[in-house]
Each structure stands twice: as structure tokens, then as C-alpha cells.
Backbone as CSV, one residue per row, in Angstrom:
resi,resn,N_x,N_y,N_z,CA_x,CA_y,CA_z,C_x,C_y,C_z
1,MET,0.831,-1.166,-0.018,-0.002,-0.026,-0.016,0.864,1.253,0.006
2,ALA,0.570,2.190,-0.864,1.318,3.473,-0.935,1.244,4.243,0.357
3,PHE,2.264,4.957,0.583,2.295,5.914,1.735,3.132,7.154,1.363
4,PHE,3.035,8.147,2.224,3.627,9.401,1.940,4.590,9.687,3.060
5,GLU,5.594,10.491,2.862,6.407,11.089,3.889,6.105,12.566,3.817
6,ILE,5.789,13.156,4.917,5.715,14.581,5.068,6.914,15.030,5.877
7,ARG,7.798,15.818,5.287,9.016,16.121,5.919,9.019,17.672,6.134
8,GLN,9.203,18.061,7.450,9.180,19.450,7.802,10.613,19.784,8.297
9,TYR,11.141,20.835,7.735,12.531,21.288,8.045,12.477,22.626,8.712
10,ALA,13.517,22.985,9.480,13.740,24.321,10.014,14.893,24.872,9.281
11,VAL,14.625,25.878,8.476,15.687,26.468,7.680,16.354,27.544,8.536
12,ARG,17.703,27.571,8.493,18.411,28.566,9.340,18.069,29.956,8.989
13,PRO,18.049,30.906,9.928,17.676,32.261,9.701,18.305,32.875,8.508
14,GLY,17.582,33.465,7.674,17.963,34.223,6.454,18.509,33.303,5.382
15,ARG,18.233,31.995,5.383,18.860,31.080,4.424,17.809,30.431,3.508
16,MET,16.562,30.856,3.615,15.500,30.227,2.857,15.752,30.324,1.310
17,ASP,16.148,31.465,0.807,16.381,31.626,-0.578,17.492,30.664,-1.021
18,GLU,18.555,30.513,-0.337,19.639,29.634,-0.607,19.105,28.151,-0.626
19,TRP,18.268,27.791,0.373,17.759,26.461,0.492,16.852,26.101,-0.732
20,ILE,15.935,27.032,-1.095,15.113,26.808,-2.162,15.872,26.726,-3.534
21,GLU,16.855,27.498,-3.691,17.681,27.474,-4.907,18.437,26.082,-4.990
22,LEU,19.091,25.641,-3.896,19.763,24.362,-3.824,18.741,23.239,-4.105
23,LEU,17.628,23.290,-3.463,16.550,22.345,-3.609,16.121,22.157,-5.062
24,HIS,15.756,23.316,-5.669,15.160,23.295,-6.984,16.257,23.034,-8.065
25,GLN,17.383,23.582,-7.913,18.426,23.426,-9.000,19.180,22.066,-8.844
26,GLU,19.310,21.536,-7.654,20.194,20.383,-7.533,19.551,19.134,-6.824
27,ILE,18.957,19.416,-5.621,18.517,18.239,-4.842,17.346,17.588,-5.447
28,LEU,16.256,18.309,-5.823,15.109,17.645,-6.469,15.460,16.937,-7.741
29,PRO,16.180,17.566,-8.666,16.593,16.810,-9.856,17.414,15.574,-9.536
30,PHE,18.277,15.666,-8.637,19.096,14.481,-8.219,18.174,13.374,-7.642
31,GLN,17.203,13.652,-6.718,16.445,12.637,-6.209,15.372,12.102,-7.212
32,ILE,14.753,12.993,-7.944,13.762,12.534,-8.960,14.470,11.668,-9.988
33,GLY,15.693,12.032,-10.304,16.438,11.319,-11.295,16.719,9.842,-10.806
34,ARG,16.676,9.599,-9.603,16.877,8.280,-8.983,15.610,7.611,-8.600
35,GLY,14.406,8.196,-9.000,13.175,7.566,-8.799,12.267,8.105,-7.800
36,MET,12.695,9.073,-6.912,11.814,9.598,-5.885,10.637,10.304,-6.541
37,VAL,9.504,10.151,-5.858,8.240,10.823,-6.370,8.020,11.959,-5.339
38,VAL,8.085,13.143,-5.844,7.902,14.315,-5.012,6.518,14.868,-5.316
39,CYS,5.568,14.992,-4.424,4.286,15.383,-4.587,3.991,16.843,-4.315
40,GLY,4.900,17.470,-3.552,4.724,18.899,-3.196,5.947,19.377,-2.456
41,SER,6.186,20.685,-2.626,7.258,21.394,-1.995,6.671,22.734,-1.496
42,PHE,6.840,23.110,-0.208,6.227,24.331,0.309,7.181,25.066,1.235
43,GLN,7.091,26.426,1.239,7.759,27.182,2.206,6.691,27.900,3.061
44,GLY,7.059,28.306,4.293,6.138,29.039,5.162,5.726,30.341,4.516
45,GLU,4.435,30.644,4.670,3.958,31.904,4.135,4.349,33.004,5.002
46,GLU,4.336,32.820,6.328,4.683,33.936,7.297,5.977,33.607,8.046
47,ASP,6.277,32.349,8.228,7.498,31.885,9.004,8.587,31.482,8.040
48,ASP,9.596,32.260,7.908,10.617,32.083,6.922,11.521,30.837,7.290
49,SER,11.309,30.186,8.388,12.042,29.027,8.748,11.455,27.751,8.336
50,VAL,10.178,27.780,7.876,9.462,26.593,7.647,9.522,26.142,6.258
51,TYR,9.974,24.899,5.975,9.907,24.227,4.664,9.320,22.853,4.844
52,VAL,8.387,22.486,3.994,7.724,21.191,4.029,7.694,20.607,2.638
53,TRP,7.971,19.265,2.581,7.760,18.625,1.214,7.203,17.192,1.451
54,ILE,6.562,16.786,0.434,5.891,15.446,0.533,6.464,14.540,-0.587
55,ARG,6.828,13.353,-0.161,7.257,12.319,-1.082,6.344,11.053,-0.979
56,ARG,6.200,10.374,-2.112,5.283,9.226,-2.186,6.078,7.912,-2.439
57,PHE,5.647,6.835,-1.779,6.330,5.561,-1.940,5.259,4.558,-2.125
58,GLU,5.494,3.557,-3.047,4.551,2.503,-3.320,4.601,1.427,-2.194
59,SER,5.758,1.318,-1.587,5.894,0.268,-0.582,7.130,0.515,0.262
60,GLU,7.278,-0.173,1.319,8.489,-0.015,2.197,9.714,-0.468,1.423
61,GLU,9.537,-1.522,0.641,10.716,-2.034,-0.164,11.163,-0.928,-1.142
62,GLN,10.211,-0.219,-1.761,10.604,0.834,-2.698,11.314,1.993,-1.929
63,ARG,10.739,2.366,-0.696,11.377,3.431,0.056,12.807,3.006,0.363
64,GLU,13.027,1.812,0.818,14.383,1.415,1.176,15.341,1.435,-0.064
65,ARG,14.810,0.999,-1.235,15.642,1.015,-2.454,15.983,2.514,-2.826
66,LEU,14.964,3.380,-2.727,15.173,4.726,-3.206,16.079,5.487,-2.162
67,TYR,15.923,5.212,-0.844,16.840,5.822,0.143,18.278,5.371,-0.150
68,ASP,18.420,4.146,-0.539,19.774,3.647,-0.815,20.323,4.311,-2.051
69,ALA,19.482,4.476,-3.097,19.944,5.033,-4.313,20.305,6.530,-4.216
70,VAL,19.707,7.247,-3.153,20.012,8.635,-2.918,21.053,8.827,-1.843
71,TYR,20.725,8.348,-0.610,21.464,8.724,0.526,22.756,7.913,0.704
72,ASN,22.907,6.769,-0.025,24.131,6.073,0.151,25.129,6.196,-0.960
73,THR,24.949,7.358,-1.708,25.888,7.629,-2.811,26.942,8.587,-2.341
74,ASP,28.120,8.475,-2.994,29.164,9.439,-2.653,28.716,10.850,-2.929
75,GLU,27.904,11.031,-4.066,27.509,12.402,-4.367,26.631,13.026,-3.259
76,TRP,25.705,12.217,-2.634,24.960,12.713,-1.547,25.830,13.037,-0.333
77,LYS,26.691,12.062,0.016,27.437,12.153,1.214,28.474,13.321,1.181
78,ASN,29.081,13.502,-0.026,30.178,14.450,-0.150,29.755,15.815,-0.668
79,HIS,28.717,15.835,-1.498,28.304,17.099,-2.143,27.136,17.714,-1.483
80,PHE,25.976,16.894,-1.315,24.792,17.455,-0.813,24.737,17.524,0.753
81,SER,24.986,16.484,1.398,24.823,16.456,2.823,25.456,17.633,3.631
82,PRO,26.743,17.994,3.282,27.381,19.092,3.945,26.637,20.476,3.737
83,ARG,26.165,20.602,2.480,25.483,21.846,2.134,24.147,21.958,2.786
84,VAL,23.452,20.738,2.896,22.197,20.702,3.617,22.316,21.080,5.023
85,GLY,23.393,20.608,5.656,23.674,20.892,7.079,23.947,22.373,7.352
86,GLU,24.452,23.096,6.381,24.659,24.485,6.498,23.409,25.309,6.462
87,LEU,22.400,24.731,5.798,21.098,25.527,5.526,19.929,25.086,6.463
88,LEU,20.002,23.893,6.898,18.912,23.395,7.793,19.384,23.017,9.209
89,ASP,18.529,23.145,10.165,18.761,22.680,11.492,18.299,21.250,11.611
90,ARG,19.116,20.290,11.396,18.661,18.854,11.299,18.097,18.408,12.628
91,GLU,18.414,18.982,13.748,17.845,18.541,15.034,16.341,18.812,15.088
92,LYS,15.834,19.833,14.221,14.390,20.173,14.296,13.680,19.552,13.129
93,MET,14.273,18.579,12.390,13.622,17.934,11.355,12.493,17.004,11.890
94,VAL,11.373,16.978,11.232,10.247,16.172,11.596,9.782,15.362,10.362
95,VAL,9.769,14.093,10.414,9.256,13.346,9.315,8.133,12.446,9.812
96,GLN,7.075,12.545,9.078,5.814,11.802,9.382,5.515,10.882,8.184
97,ARG,5.188,9.685,8.490,4.748,8.822,7.406,3.226,8.675,7.519
98,VAL,2.488,8.927,6.431,1.099,8.972,6.492,0.447,8.138,5.284
99,CYS,-0.674,7.706,5.458,-1.468,6.995,4.370,-2.686,7.889,3.976
100,ALA,-2.913,7.949,2.701,-4.093,8.720,2.203,-5.413,8.144,2.681
101,THR,-6.331,8.955,3.017,-7.683,8.499,3.242,-8.458,8.334,1.943
102,ALA,-9.574,7.737,2.008,-10.284,7.458,0.733,-10.656,8.677,-0.072
103,MET,-10.862,9.828,0.575,-11.309,11.032,-0.085,-10.086,11.957,-0.498
104,SER,-8.880,11.516,-0.151,-7.708,12.372,-0.468,-7.479,12.501,-1.953
105,PRO,-7.207,13.672,-2.524,-6.838,13.854,-3.861,-5.467,13.190,-4.152
106,LEU,-4.582,13.110,-3.181,-3.340,12.441,-3.356,-3.510,11.026,-2.931
107,GLN,-3.230,10.116,-3.825,-3.365,8.651,-3.568,-2.119,7.891,-3.839
């Protein structure tokens, strides 16, 4: 059964523009190119530290395979991860796994 990850990040003060640029120009193309399905990307309307995105997985096996294809690469470990750490407060990261209800437009 498909499920979603809702990931909420705390962007460091004054760094939202940098985060969005890195995300749009490099991180999303990298992850999507390896098979990740990104359903949405959002920044806080009033709170400049809030960033939320949603990813979809068909199964736990697919999630594990995609995590491996993204996060266990030298490119992620050496190029992306250090830059992400500069822009986000990883200790405030919240990840929720959710399943769509019958009436949800996202399935």
C-alpha cells in the first residue's frame, strides 16, 4: 500500500532563498532522477524558517531502495549532505509517514 512522507525542516535564519535554490536546482533533480516521487514542496507563508515537502512511496521496499539510491551515494554524502547541514537545523527535522484516506486527492 502506498504511503507518503511529510518532511518538515527548520531553515536557518536568512537562508530560505539559498535552500530553495539548492533544492530546486540540484536536490530535487538528483532525487527525482533516482526515482523519488515528489508530490509537493512548500515554504512557510509567514514563517521564513518553515519548509515542508511530501514524497510518495509504493511500498516499504521501494522506500528502502530509493533511500539507498539517494543517501548512500558518494554524491549525496560528499556534495549534498554538507550543504544541507549548513542551511537546515537537522535537529528540528520532523518526518511523518502517512497514508491517504479514501477522499484524499493524493493517492
